[in-house]
N, C-alpha and C positions, 0 to 999 in steps of 0.2 A: 417655405411652409405653405404658402398660398398655392404654389404649383402642385404640391402633393395633394392638397384638398381638391383641386380641380381635376387631377388625374383620377382620384378615387370616385368622385362624382360622375365623371365620364364613364368609368368602368361600370359603375352601378347601373346607370341608365342603359348601357349597351347590353349587359347580361340580363337585365330585367325583362327583355322582350321575349325570351324563351325560344324554343326551336321553331323553325318555319313549319307551316302546316303541311300535312302530307299531300302528295299530288292526287288529283281526282282519279277515280277508277276508270279504266278504259271502257269504251262503248261495247255493247254486246253485239257480236257478229251474228249474221244469219248463217246458221250451220246447216248441215245436210238433213237434219231431222225436219226442220221447217220446210225446206224445199221438197222433201219427200212427201210431206203431208199435202202440200199444194198440188203436186203431181197426182197424188192419189185422189184428191177432190176433183181435179179436172178429168181424170179417167172415169170416176164414178158418174160425174155429170154427163160426160159424153156417152157413156153406156146407157144411162137413163133416156137421153135424148134419142139415141139410135134405136132403142127398143120400142119407142112409141111409133 
Protein backbone atom coordinates (compact mmCIF):
# COMPACT_ATOMS: atom_id res chain seq x y z
CA UNK A 1 0.00 0.00 0.00
CA UNK A 2 2.80 2.41 0.87
CA UNK A 3 4.55 1.58 -2.39
CA UNK A 4 1.44 2.50 -4.40
CA UNK A 5 1.11 5.82 -2.59
CA UNK A 6 4.76 6.63 -3.32
CA UNK A 7 4.33 5.70 -6.98
CA UNK A 8 1.27 7.94 -7.35
CA UNK A 9 3.01 10.86 -5.62
CA UNK A 10 6.03 10.41 -7.88
CA UNK A 11 3.86 10.34 -10.99
CA UNK A 12 1.96 13.42 -9.83
CA UNK A 13 5.11 15.51 -9.39
CA UNK A 14 6.58 14.23 -12.65
CA UNK A 15 3.56 15.18 -14.77
CA UNK A 16 2.95 18.46 -12.92
CA UNK A 17 5.93 20.10 -14.60
CA UNK A 18 4.21 20.45 -17.97
CA UNK A 19 5.79 20.42 -21.41
CA UNK A 20 9.26 21.88 -21.92
CA UNK A 21 9.45 25.47 -23.16
CA UNK A 22 9.70 26.01 -26.92
CA UNK A 23 13.15 26.66 -28.39
CA UNK A 24 14.12 30.29 -28.96
CA UNK A 25 13.58 31.70 -32.44
CA UNK A 26 16.60 31.70 -34.75
CA UNK A 27 18.57 34.89 -35.30
CA UNK A 28 17.73 37.16 -38.20
CA UNK A 29 20.11 36.75 -41.13
CA UNK A 30 21.35 39.68 -43.19
CA UNK A 31 19.61 39.11 -46.49
CA UNK A 32 20.20 40.60 -49.92
CA UNK A 33 17.92 43.59 -49.33
CA UNK A 34 20.08 45.07 -46.60
CA UNK A 35 23.26 44.46 -48.60
CA UNK A 36 21.62 46.11 -51.63
CA UNK A 37 20.73 49.18 -49.58
CA UNK A 38 24.29 49.42 -48.32
CA UNK A 39 25.67 49.21 -51.87
CA UNK A 40 23.16 51.82 -53.03
CA UNK A 41 24.19 54.18 -50.22
CA UNK A 42 27.88 53.70 -51.02
CA UNK A 43 27.22 54.36 -54.71
CA UNK A 44 25.19 57.49 -53.94
CA UNK A 45 27.85 58.83 -51.58
CA UNK A 46 30.63 58.16 -54.09
CA UNK A 47 28.63 59.94 -56.83
CA UNK A 48 28.14 62.96 -54.58
CA UNK A 49 31.84 63.03 -53.70
CA UNK A 50 32.90 62.61 -57.35
CA UNK A 51 30.57 65.36 -58.62
CA UNK A 52 32.11 67.95 -56.26
